[in-house]
N, C-alpha and C positions, 0 to 999 in steps of 0.2 A: 505495499499499499504505499508505503513512506517514498520508495524507490520511484513508483510510478508517477507520484506527484512531483518529485524532482524533475523527472523526465519531461513532465507534462510543461513545467515552467520553462526550462532550460530551451526545449525544442519547439515549444510553442512560437509559431512565426510572429505573432503579433507581441509576444512579451519581449523576445530578443531583438526585434526592430524598435519597439519603443524605449528600451534599454539604451540601444544604439543612438538613437534621436535625441534624447535627453543630455546625453555626455556630449554629443556632438555641437548641440547648442552651446554648452559652456565653453568648448574649444572656440566655437565662432566668436564668442564674447571676447575670449583672451588674445585673438588674432586681430581683431580690429584695433585693439589697443596697442599690438608690436607694431605695426606700421603706421600708425595715425599719425606720427610726426614726420614721416618721410615727405608727403607733399609740402610740407612746411617749412623745408629748407630755404627757399628763397625769402621767406617772412622772418625767418631765424636771424637772417643776415641782416635784412633791412630794420624788422622793428626791435630785436633783443641785440644786434649786435654782435652776433656769433659768426666766427670762420669756419670754414671748411675741417678745419683741424679741430676745431671745439666740437661741432657736430659729428665729427668721426669718433671724438671721444666718448660723447654720449651715446652714441649708438652701440659703442663698443663695450658700454656698461653691461649691457644684456647679460652678457657671459662674466662679468667678473667675479662675483661669487660663485656660480656655478664652477669654474674652472680653477680658482685660486683657493677657494675656501672648501672645494670639493662637495659643494652643497648636493649637486647632482647625484653624485655616488652616494651620498648619506641619504638622499631622498629615495633613492632605490632600495636603500637595505631596509630601512623603515617601511618601504612598500611592501617588501618581501615578508617582513615579519610582523608589521601591524595590520595590512591588508588594504583594500582601495577605498574605504570608508574614511578612515581616519586620514590616510595619507591625501586623499583627494579635498578632504574639508580644509586639512592644512594648508595646501597649495593654494586653494582658492582664497583664503583667508591672506597669504602672502600677496597675491595679484592685486587684491582692493587696497592693502595697506601701502604697495609700490606706487600705484595709481594715484593715491591720495597725495603720498607725498611729490609726485611728479606734479600733479596739478597746483599744489601751493607753490612748486618752485617758480612756475611759468606765470603765475598771478600775483605774485609777490614782488614789487619794486625795492630792490636793497639798494643800499647806499653806493654811490659811484666808486669806483675803484675796490670795491668789498672783495676780497678773496680769500679761499680756503687752499692751503698748500700750493699757495702761487697760480691758484686757476679761479675764473669767476665763479663767486658763491651761487650764483644762479645756476650754472652748468652742473656744479658739482652736485647740487643737492637734486636737479633734475636727473642726474646721472644715478645718483644714490636709489633714488625713488624707480629708475628704470631696471635697476641691477636686482632689487628687492622683487620687482615685477617679473624679471626673467626667471628667477629661482623657482617662483610660484607657476608660471606659465610652463616652462619644462617639466616640473614634477607632474603639475596636471596633466602632459604630455605623455608620460611614462604610464602614469595611473591608466589615463583613457585607452592606451594600447594592451596593457593587461587585462582591462575588464573587457575588452573586445574579443581577446583570444579565451577568456573566460567564457563568453556566450557563444562564440562562432567557432570555436576550435573544430575541425572536422566538417565544417559545413561551409557557409560563403564567407570564409575568413578574409581574403583579400578584397571581396566586393564591399565588405562591411568597413574595412580599413578606407577602402577608397572612398566610400562614400562620407566616411568621418573625417578625411582630410579634406574631401571637395567641399562640406557644409564650413569647415573651419577656413577654407580660401573665401568663402563669401565674406568673412570678415577683413579680411585682405583686400579684397575687390572694393569693398566698399569704402574701406580707409583710404583707398588710393585715389577714387573718384570723387566722393562725397566732401572729403575734409579741407580742402582748399576754400571751395564756394561755402561751405559753414562757416570759415574763420572770416571769410571775407563779411559775409551777409551779417555775423553776429559779432563775434570776438576771437581773438587769437586762440582763446582757453576753450572754448565751446565744445570742439570737437573731443578733447581730453576730458569735458567732464559730461560728455554723452558715454565713452568709453567706460568712465567710474561707474554711472548707473549700469550699464549694459553689464558689467562685470558683477555688479551686487545681485542682478536678476540672474545670471548665471550660476552664480553661487547657491542661489535657491532652487535653481533646476538639478543641480548636483545633489541637494539634499533630499530632492523627489527620488532621484536614481538609489540613495544610500537606503531608502525604504524598499524598493525593489531587490537590492543585493542582499538585503537582510532576510528578506523572504526565500530568496535563493539558496541561500548560504544554510538556514535553519532546517530546508527540506531535503539537503543533501546527505544522503547515507554514508555511513562511515567510510564505507568502501571507495567512496568517490572524494574524500577529503585529501587535499595535498599532504604529501609530506612535509615538515616543517623545514625554513631555509635554515642553512648554518653557513657559519662563515666561512667554513673550508671550501662551501660552493664557488667563493670567489676565485679561488685557484683555478678551478675547472673552466671557469670561464675567459680567464685573461691567458691560458694556456692553450686556448681553441684557435687555431690560425683563421678558419672560415669566421670567427668572430670578428677577428680583427680587420680582415678585408672588408666585411660588411660596414665596421666602424670608418675605415680609411673611406671607403666610397660616399659614406655619408656626410664626412666632414669637406671632401673635394667638391662633391655634388651641389651642396647647400651652400658651400662658399662661392659657387658659382651663380647662385639664385638669390639668396635672401640678401646678402649685403648688395646685390645688383640692384635690386628693387628699392633699397634704401636712397638710392642715388639716381633712379629711373626717371622722376620727375624731373628732377635736375637737368637730364641728360637731354630730356625732350626741349626743354627750354633753352638751352645751349648750343645743342647741335640742330635741331630739328626747328630752330626758331618758334615754337608752340606757343600761344597764349598761355601765361602762368595759369588761367582759370581754367583750359581744356587739356593742359599738359598731363594730367593724373589719368585720364581715359584712356590713353594707350598701355600703359603699365597695369591699369585696372582691367585690361582684357584677358590677361596671364591667369590670375585666379580663377576668373570667372570660365575661361575654356576650361579648366581641370575640373570643374563642377560636373561636366559629363563626361570627360574623358578618363578620370582616374576610375571611377567607379566602371568604367567599359573596359578598363586595360585589367583592374582588379578582376573583374568577373572572368575574363580572358584567361587570367592565370589560374583562378579555381577551376575552370574546366578544362583547359587546354594545358597549361603548364608553361614553360620556357621564361622562367622567372629569371634566370642570368642572362638569357639572351634578350629580353626586354630592358634589362638594367644597361647592357651594352650599347642597345640602339639609342636610349636616351641620351647615355653619355656623350655618344657621337654628337648628335643632333646639339648638345649644350655648346661643342666646339665651334660648329658652322655658325649658330646664333651669334655668339659672341665676336666673333671673327666678321661678320656682317656688319655689326655694330661699330667696329674697329675700322672701317674703312671711311676715311674723310669726306669722299667725294657720293657715297651714299647717304645724303641728306633729307631725303625727300620723306614727309610724314607716312606716305603710303608705306614706303619701304618699311619704316618701324613698325607699322602696323602688321605688316606681313611677319616680318622677323620675332615680332612678341607673340604673336598665334603660335608660330612654330616652337618657340620656347616654352609657351603652355603645354604643348604636345608633349614636348620633352620632360617638362616638370610633373606630368601626369604619368609617365611611362617609368621612371626608376622608382619613385616613392610606392606604386601601386605593388611593385614586385619587391622591393627591397625591405619593406616592414613586415609582410607576413611571410618572408623568409625567415625571419630570426626565430620563429618558434621551431622551424624545421633543425636547425642548429642548436639551440638551447633550449634544455628542460623548461616545463612550463613553471616550477616552483621557484627558476632562477631568473624569471623573464624580467622582472622588475629590476633586479641589479645588472642584468644583461643590458636592458633598454637604457637604463640610467648612464652606463658606463659608455654606450655609443653616444649618447646626447651629450654628455661630457667632454668626448672627442669632437663632437661636431661644434661645441662651442666654443673651443679654440678658434675655429674659424669664424664663428659668427661673432666673436670679441675683437680677433685680430685683423680680420680682412677690413671691415669699415673703417677702422684706424687707419690701416695702412692705404686705402684708396684717398680717405680724408687728406692724408700727410701729402700723398703724391700730387693731389689737385692743388694745393696750396704751394707745393715745392716746384713742381714740373709745367703745371698746365693751364697756369693764368695768362690769358692771352690780353687782357686788356682790364683797365678797373673805369667803371663809371662813378660819377661822384653825383648823389642826389640831394636835396635840401628839404627837408620835411620838419615842418613846424621850428623853422629857425635851427635845427641841428642839422648837420652833415653828417652823410652816410655814404661810405666807399663800397660799391658792388662788384665783385670780380666776377669774370667771365672766363668759362674755362672749355680746354679742348680736351675730350672724353676719350682720345685715340689711346693712349698708354694706360688708363684703367680698364679700358675694353680688351686690351691684350693682357693684361694680369688675369682676368675673368677667363679668358679663352685658354691659357695654361693650365688654369685648374681644371678646364673641361679635358684638355689633354691627359693629365694625368690620372682625371677618374675613369677613362676609357682604359689605361692601362691595369688599374686595380680592378675593374669590371671582368677583363680576361683573366686575371689572376683567380679571380672568384669561380669561374665558370671551371676551370681548370682543377681548382679544389674541390668543386661539387663532383667534378666526374670521379675523380681519386678517392673523396670519402662517402660518396653516395647520399649526400643529404637529402637529396630530392628537390633541388630547386628547379631543375628541368620539369618535375612530374605536378600534377594539378594537386589542389588543394582539398578538394570534395573527395572524400573517401565512396569507395563503390556501394557500400551499404547505403540502403535506402532508410533515413530517419523521417518517420511520419509523426506528424503533431498528434498529441494525446489531449483527448477533450479533459478539462479540469473536471468537469462534472461527472465523469466516469471513474476518477481517482478513488 
C-alpha cells in the first residue's frame, strides 16, 4: 500500500510536472536579477560615473564568495546532508538579502570621494550584494538540479532539465529587453526593485514545493531511501575523470556565453550603432530562443541519446558565433540578429545534454556535491571573465571619448571597439570543443552511456491516487 502511494506521487504526470513548474519559476525570478544590470552599463557610466573596469568588478562579484570562500562546495555538502527543502529555503533567503543590499547601494547617494579599500563605496556595496546573491542563486541552481533528478530519473530527465532552463531563460530575456525602458521611464533602480519583489514571490513558490517534497519523502518506502552522504564520497567525485571533463566543458562554454551577455547590449550600441532603448532586444533573442530549443534538444537526448555529440556540436557553433562578432566589417544589425539566433541554438544544445549527463557519471546521493563542484569551477569563469573583459576594454579598446554636460556636471563617455573581447570569447569556444571531444572519448572508454537515451525501456504507468 505505502509503496503504491509513493509510486503514484512520483510517477504521476501531473505531480512531477507541477513540481518542475514551481521550482522553475523560482529560477526564473533569480535569473531576472542575474542579468538585470547588463543593459544598464551605459547608464552606470553616464549617471553613476562607473567605468568599464568598475562594471567588470561588480559583475565578477557574482563568483567571489562561491570561489574564494568555497560557498558553493559547502552548499553542495549541505544539500546532500540536509536535503533539498532546507538548502532551497536557505539559498532563497540569501538571494533576497543580496538583492536588498544591491538595491540599497544603487539608490543611496554616498559622499563624493567615499571609498572602501580604494574603490567607490557604491561599487563595493553593490558588488557585495551581488556576491551574496551569487551564492544564493548558484546553490538554488544545484538544489533544483537535484530536485529534477529526484522526480524524473529514468523518465523525461533531459526534457525536464531543458524546460527548467528554458523557463529560467525567460528571466534573462525579460531582463535584457525591459530593463532599460523601465529605467528610463521610471528610475534607474526600478528594475532592481522589481527583481527584489519577484524573488520574494519566488521564495513563496519554493515553500509550495517544500510541501510537495515532504509528501513525497514521507510516502517513500525504506527500500527507496538514499544511502546517507559521507564526506569520503567527495574523493570518489574528484577522482572521476569524466566529472572533471564535464566541469571543464561547463566553465569554458558558460564563460563564452554569460559574460558575453553582460556586455552584449553595450556591443550592440558601440559596434552596431543601435539606439540604447532598442539595444537589449537583440541579446534578448538568445534566451527566448532557448525556451523552445532547449526542451526540444533535451527530448531528443531522452529518446535518441547522442549527448556527447550534441555537446560537441554546440561548442563548435560557439566558435563560429564569436568569430563573426569579432569581424569589424560585419556591423549591420541584421547580421547581429542572425548570429545571436545561432548563439541561442548553441546555448540550447550544450546545456540540454551536459546537465542530464552528470547523473550518468555520478551516483544520485553525491549529485548535490557533484553539481556544486561543477558550479564552483564554472564560477571561476563567471567571476574572472567579466573582470578580464572590462579591463581589456578600458586598456586596449577605447576608440574615443565623448564629453556630456548634464545638470551642470561634465561626464565623459568612452566608445569601445569590441574586436579583441570577441576574439577572447572565440578562444573559449575552441577550448570547449577540445574538452567535449575528450569527454566523448572518455565515455566510449568508461561506458557512461552519454550516447544512450535517458528514458528506460520499461513503461512507467501513472497510478491513480484513488486506487492506492
